[in-house]
C-alpha positions in Angstrom: -2.7 -9.6 13.0 -3.1 -8.8 9.4 -3.0 -5.7 7.1 -4.7 -6.2 3.8 -3.2 -4.8 0.8 -5.2 -4.2 -2.6 -3.1 -3.6 -5.5 -5.6 -2.0 -8.3 -3.4 -2.5 -11.4 -3.6 -6.2 -10.9 -6.7 -6.5 -8.8 -4.7 -8.4 -6.3 -5.3 -8.7 -2.7 -2.3 -9.4 -0.3 -2.5 -10.1 3.3 0.4 -9.1 5.4 0.8 -10.6 8.9 1.9 -7.8 11.0 0.8 -5.7 13.8 1.8 -2.5 12.3 3.8 -1.5 9.0 4.9 1.7 7.3 4.0 2.5 3.8 7.7 2.3 2.8 7.9 -1.2 4.2 4.6 -2.5 2.3 6.0 -1.1 -0.9 9.5 -2.7 -0.4 7.9 -6.1 0.6 5.9 -5.9 -2.7 8.9 -4.9 -4.8 7.0 -1.4 -5.6 8.5 1.9 -5.6 7.0 5.1 -3.9 7.6 7.2 -7.1 5.6 5.1 -9.3 2.6 4.4 -6.8 0.2 6.1 -4.5 -1.0 4.5 -1.3 -4.6 5.1 0.3 -6.2 4.4 3.7 -9.7 5.1 4.3 -9.9 7.0 1.1 -7.1 9.5 1.9 -3.6 9.3 0.6 -1.0 8.4 2.9 2.8 9.1 2.9 5.9 6.7 2.8 6.3 7.4 6.6 2.6 6.6 7.7 2.0 3.4 9.6 -0.7 1.1 8.8 -2.0 -1.0 11.8 -3.8 -4.3 12.3 -7.2 -4.6 10.6 -6.4 -1.9 8.2 -6.8 -2.1 4.4 -4.7 -0.2 2.0 -5.3 0.3 -1.7 -2.3 1.0 -3.9 -2.7 2.7 -7.3 -0.1 2.7 -10.2 1.0 6.2 -11.3 1.2 6.3 -15.1 2.0 9.3 -17.3 2.3 9.4 -21.0 2.6 12.0 -23.9 
């Protein structure tokens, strides 16, 4: 039972040994904040309360702003 996570900023892949996990839990496990990241599953933005199931892959984008 694995959920695969790709962090685009570092081009890193992480596999989490879980049956299902919320986006909030994924970000917490990785030490990332929701306010600075967007999470996609199957090309769709998902929220912190969405659950990712076994066999899924999510992509995490870092949100940057500048002036």
